[in-house]
DSSP file (Angstrom, degrees, kcal/mol; ACC not computed):
  #  RESIDUE AA STRUCTURE BP1 BP2  ACC     N-H-->O    O-->H-N    N-H-->O    O-->H-N    TCO  KAPPA ALPHA  PHI   PSI    X-CA   Y-CA   Z-CA
    1    1 A M              0   0    0      0, 0.0     0, 0.0     0, 0.0     0, 0.0   0.000 360.0 360.0 360.0 134.8    0.0    0.0    0.0
    2    2 A P        -     0   0    0      0, 0.0     5,-0.0     0, 0.0     0, 0.0  -0.249 360.0-114.5 -63.6 149.8    1.4    3.4   -0.9
    3    3 A G    >   -     0   0    0      1,-0.1     3,-1.3     3,-0.0     4,-0.4  -0.193  31.8 -96.5 -77.3 174.3    2.6    5.7    1.9
    4    4 A P  T 3  S+     0   0    0      0, 0.0     4,-0.4     0, 0.0     3,-0.3   0.749 121.0  53.9 -67.0 -23.9    1.0    9.0    2.9
    5    5 A G  T 3> S+     0   0    0      1,-0.2     4,-2.5     2,-0.1     5,-0.2   0.510  83.4  88.6 -88.3  -3.6    3.5   11.0    0.8
    6    6 A T  H <> S+     0   0    0     -3,-1.3     4,-2.6     1,-0.2     5,-0.2   0.912  87.4  48.3 -62.8 -44.0    2.8    9.2   -2.4
    7    7 A A  H  > S+     0   0    0     -4,-0.4     4,-2.5    -3,-0.3    -1,-0.2   0.904 112.3  49.7 -63.8 -40.5   -0.1   11.4   -3.5
    8    8 A R  H  > S+     0   0    0     -4,-0.4     4,-2.3     2,-0.2    -2,-0.2   0.921 111.9  47.2 -65.1 -44.1    1.9   14.5   -2.8
    9    9 A R  H  X S+     0   0    0     -4,-2.5     4,-2.4     2,-0.2    -2,-0.2   0.907 112.7  49.9 -63.9 -41.3    5.0   13.3   -4.7
   10   10 A S  H  X S+     0   0    0     -4,-2.6     4,-2.5    -5,-0.2    -2,-0.2   0.920 109.8  50.7 -62.6 -43.9    2.7   12.3   -7.6
   11   11 A Y  H  X S+     0   0    0     -4,-2.5     4,-2.3     1,-0.2    -2,-0.2   0.919 111.6  47.6 -60.6 -45.1    1.0   15.7   -7.6
   12   12 A R  H  X S+     0   0    0     -4,-2.3     4,-1.8     2,-0.2    -1,-0.2   0.901 111.0  51.3 -63.4 -41.1    4.4   17.5   -7.7
   13   13 A A  H  X S+     0   0    0     -4,-2.4     4,-2.3     1,-0.2     5,-0.2   0.919 110.3  48.5 -63.5 -43.0    5.7   15.3  -10.5
   14   14 A V  H  X S+     0   0    0     -4,-2.5     4,-2.7     1,-0.2    -1,-0.2   0.907 109.2  53.4 -63.5 -41.2    2.6   16.0  -12.6
   15   15 A R  H  < S+     0   0    0     -4,-2.3    -1,-0.2     1,-0.2    -2,-0.2   0.848 112.8  44.4 -63.6 -33.3    2.9   19.8  -12.0
   16   16 A R  H  < S+     0   0    0     -4,-1.8     4,-0.5    -5,-0.1    -1,-0.2   0.878 120.3  38.8 -76.1 -38.3    6.6   19.7  -13.2
   17   17 A V  H >X S+     0   0    0     -4,-2.3     4,-2.3    -5,-0.2     3,-0.5   0.801  97.4  76.5 -86.2 -30.5    6.0   17.5  -16.2
   18   18 A A  H 3X S+     0   0    0     -4,-2.7     4,-2.5     1,-0.2     5,-0.2   0.870  94.1  50.1 -54.3 -44.9    2.6   18.8  -17.5
   19   19 A P  H 3> S+     0   0    0      0, 0.0     4,-2.3     0, 0.0    -1,-0.2   0.875 111.2  50.2 -63.2 -34.1    4.0   22.1  -19.0
   20   20 A L  H <> S+     0   0    0     -3,-0.5     4,-2.4    -4,-0.5    -2,-0.2   0.914 111.1  48.0 -68.3 -41.9    6.7   20.0  -20.9
   21   21 A I  H  X S+     0   0    0     -4,-2.3     4,-2.4     2,-0.2    -1,-0.2   0.911 112.1  49.8 -64.1 -42.3    4.1   17.6  -22.2
   22   22 A L  H  X S+     0   0    0     -4,-2.5     4,-2.5    -5,-0.2    -2,-0.2   0.907 111.0  49.0 -63.3 -42.4    1.8   20.5  -23.3
   23   23 A A  H  X S+     0   0    0     -4,-2.3     4,-2.4     2,-0.2    -2,-0.2   0.909 111.5  49.4 -63.7 -42.2    4.8   22.2  -25.1
   24   24 A A  H  X S+     0   0    0     -4,-2.4     4,-2.6     2,-0.2    -2,-0.2   0.907 111.1  49.9 -63.9 -41.2    5.7   19.0  -26.9
   25   25 A Y  H  X S+     0   0    0     -4,-2.4     4,-2.6     2,-0.2    -2,-0.2   0.928 111.1  48.6 -63.3 -44.6    2.1   18.5  -28.0
   26   26 A R  H  X S+     0   0    0     -4,-2.5     4,-1.2     2,-0.2    -2,-0.2   0.899 111.8  49.5 -62.7 -40.4    1.8   22.0  -29.3
   27   27 A H  H >X S+     0   0    0     -4,-2.4     4,-0.6     1,-0.2     3,-0.5   0.942 112.7  47.0 -62.6 -47.0    5.1   21.6  -31.2
   28   28 A W  H >< S+     0   0    0     -4,-2.6     3,-1.1     1,-0.2    -2,-0.2   0.899 108.5  55.7 -60.9 -41.6    3.9   18.3  -32.7
   29   29 A D  H 3< S+     0   0    0     -4,-2.6    -1,-0.2     1,-0.3    -2,-0.2   0.779 105.8  52.2 -63.9 -27.6    0.6   19.8  -33.7
   30   30 A Q  H << S+     0   0    0     -4,-1.2    -1,-0.3    -3,-0.5    -2,-0.2   0.559  87.5 103.9 -87.3  -8.9    2.3   22.6  -35.6
   31   31 A L  S << S-     0   0    0     -3,-1.1    -3,-0.0    -4,-0.6    -4,-0.0  -0.384  75.9-113.7 -72.5 151.3    4.4   20.3  -37.7
   32   32 A S     >  -     0   0    0      1,-0.1     4,-2.5    -2,-0.1     5,-0.2  -0.426  29.7-107.8 -76.0 159.8    3.5   19.6  -41.3
   33   33 A P  H  > S+     0   0    0      0, 0.0     4,-2.2     0, 0.0     5,-0.2   0.863 121.4  54.6 -56.6 -35.2    2.5   16.0  -42.3
   34   34 A K  H  > S+     0   0    0      2,-0.2     4,-1.8     1,-0.2     5,-0.1   0.913 109.4  46.2 -65.5 -42.2    5.8   15.6  -44.0
   35   35 A E  H  > S+     0   0    0      2,-0.2     4,-2.2     1,-0.2    -1,-0.2   0.896 110.9  52.9 -67.6 -39.3    7.8   16.5  -40.9
   36   36 A K  H  X S+     0   0    0     -4,-2.5     4,-2.4     1,-0.2    -2,-0.2   0.914 108.9  49.5 -61.2 -42.4    5.6   14.3  -38.7
   37   37 A E  H  X S+     0   0    0     -4,-2.2     4,-2.5     1,-0.2    -1,-0.2   0.878 107.9  54.2 -65.2 -36.9    6.3   11.3  -41.1
   38   38 A R  H  X S+     0   0    0     -4,-1.8     4,-2.2     2,-0.2    -1,-0.2   0.921 109.9  47.2 -62.4 -43.4   10.0   12.1  -40.9
   39   39 A Y  H  X S+     0   0    0     -4,-2.2     4,-2.4     2,-0.2    -2,-0.2   0.904 111.3  51.1 -64.0 -41.2    9.9   11.9  -37.1
   40   40 A R  H  X S+     0   0    0     -4,-2.4     4,-2.3     2,-0.2    -2,-0.2   0.917 109.9  49.7 -62.3 -42.3    7.9    8.7  -37.2
   41   41 A Q  H  X S+     0   0    0     -4,-2.5     4,-2.4     1,-0.2    -1,-0.2   0.912 110.1  50.9 -63.0 -42.4   10.4    7.1  -39.5
   42   42 A Q  H  X S+     0   0    0     -4,-2.2     4,-2.6     1,-0.2    -1,-0.2   0.923 109.4  50.6 -60.1 -44.3   13.3    8.2  -37.2
   43   43 A A  H  X S+     0   0    0     -4,-2.4     4,-2.4     1,-0.2    -2,-0.2   0.901 109.5  51.0 -61.9 -41.3   11.5    6.6  -34.3
   44   44 A R  H  X S+     0   0    0     -4,-2.3     4,-2.6     2,-0.2    -1,-0.2   0.926 110.7  48.8 -61.2 -44.0   11.1    3.4  -36.2
   45   45 A E  H  X S+     0   0    0     -4,-2.4     4,-2.5     1,-0.2    -2,-0.2   0.909 111.3  49.4 -63.6 -41.7   14.8    3.3  -37.1
   46   46 A Y  H  X S+     0   0    0     -4,-2.6     4,-2.6     2,-0.2    -1,-0.2   0.912 111.6  49.4 -63.4 -41.0   15.7    4.0  -33.5
   47   47 A A  H  X S+     0   0    0     -4,-2.4     4,-2.4     2,-0.2    -2,-0.2   0.912 111.8  48.1 -64.7 -42.5   13.4    1.2  -32.3
   48   48 A E  H  X S+     0   0    0     -4,-2.6     4,-2.1     2,-0.2    -1,-0.2   0.905 112.0  49.6 -64.4 -40.9   14.9   -1.3  -34.8
   49   49 A R  H  X S+     0   0    0     -4,-2.5     4,-2.2     2,-0.2    -2,-0.2   0.923 111.9  48.3 -64.3 -43.8   18.4   -0.3  -33.9
   50   50 A G  H  X S+     0   0    0     -4,-2.6     4,-2.4     1,-0.2    -2,-0.2   0.897 110.3  51.4 -63.0 -40.5   17.6   -0.8  -30.2
   51   51 A A  H  X S+     0   0    0     -4,-2.4     4,-2.7     1,-0.2    -1,-0.2   0.885 108.2  52.8 -64.3 -37.5   16.0   -4.2  -30.9
   52   52 A G  H  X S+     0   0    0     -4,-2.1     4,-2.3     2,-0.2    -2,-0.2   0.917 109.4  48.2 -63.2 -43.0   19.1   -5.2  -32.8
   53   53 A Y  H  X S+     0   0    0     -4,-2.2     4,-2.4     2,-0.2    -2,-0.2   0.908 112.0  50.0 -62.9 -41.0   21.3   -4.3  -29.8
   54   54 A A  H  X S+     0   0    0     -4,-2.4     4,-2.7     2,-0.2    -2,-0.2   0.919 110.2  49.4 -64.9 -43.2   19.0   -6.2  -27.5
   55   55 A R  H  X S+     0   0    0     -4,-2.7     4,-2.1     1,-0.2    -1,-0.2   0.915 111.0  50.7 -61.6 -41.3   19.1   -9.3  -29.7
   56   56 A G  H  X S+     0   0    0     -4,-2.3     4,-0.6     1,-0.2    -2,-0.2   0.909 112.5  45.8 -62.5 -42.4   22.9   -9.1  -29.8
   57   57 A A  H >< S+     0   0    0     -4,-2.4     3,-0.8     1,-0.2     4,-0.4   0.895 112.0  52.0 -67.3 -39.3   23.1   -8.9  -26.1
   58   58 A A  H >< S+     0   0    0     -4,-2.7     3,-1.3     1,-0.2    -2,-0.2   0.852 101.7  60.1 -66.4 -33.9   20.6  -11.7  -25.6
   59   59 A S  H 3< S+     0   0    0     -4,-2.1    -1,-0.2     1,-0.3    -2,-0.2   0.733 100.4  57.1 -68.3 -19.0   22.6  -14.0  -28.0
   60   60 A K  T << S+     0   0    0     -3,-0.8    -1,-0.3    -4,-0.6    -2,-0.2   0.580  89.5  93.0 -86.6  -9.5   25.6  -13.7  -25.6
   61   61 A L  S X  S-     0   0    0     -3,-1.3     3,-2.6    -4,-0.4     2,-0.1  -0.470  96.6 -86.4 -79.0 154.6   23.6  -15.0  -22.6
   62   62 A P  G >  S+     0   0    0      0, 0.0     3,-0.5     0, 0.0    -1,-0.1  -0.418 121.5  19.6 -58.6 130.3   23.6  -18.7  -21.8
   63   63 A G  G 3  S-     0   0    0      1,-0.2     3,-0.1    -2,-0.1    -3,-0.1   0.288 115.6-101.9  88.0 -10.2   20.9  -20.3  -23.8
   64   64 A G  G <  S+     0   0    0     -3,-2.6     2,-0.3     1,-0.2    -1,-0.2   0.644  92.3  87.3  73.1  15.3   20.9  -17.3  -26.2
   65   65 A R  S <  S-     0   0    0     -3,-0.5     2,-0.3    -6,-0.1    -1,-0.2  -0.915  86.0 -88.8-139.0 165.4   17.8  -15.7  -24.8
   66   66 A F        -     0   0    0     -2,-0.3     2,-0.4    -3,-0.1    -8,-0.0  -0.568  43.6-138.5 -71.3 138.2   16.7  -13.3  -22.1
   67   67 A R        -     0   0    0     -2,-0.3     2,-0.3     1,-0.0    -1,-0.0  -0.811  14.5-118.1-100.1 141.2   16.0  -15.1  -18.9
   68   68 A K        -     0   0    0     -2,-0.4    -1,-0.0     1,-0.1     0, 0.0  -0.574  29.0-122.2 -75.0 138.4   13.1  -14.2  -16.7
   69   69 A Q              0   0    0     -2,-0.3    -1,-0.1     1,-0.1     0, 0.0  -0.577 360.0 360.0 -78.9 143.4   14.0  -13.0  -13.3
   70   70 A P              0   0    0      0, 0.0    -1,-0.1     0, 0.0    -2,-0.0   0.507 360.0 360.0 -67.1 360.0   12.6  -14.9  -10.4
């Protein structure tokens, strides 16, 4: 069960992050469709690159796969 300060910490975190999220949304909303597609393509490439690194790291583990933690 969360402690008594959890709600307060959550509230503070939301107050700090909310303006950043709003600014990012406004920036995204002002981009042209071509620019949005360029960002999406970049995100796909980053995700594929990260997955490749993860697969490479997993292949070095015993059994060649990620093991579930107990």
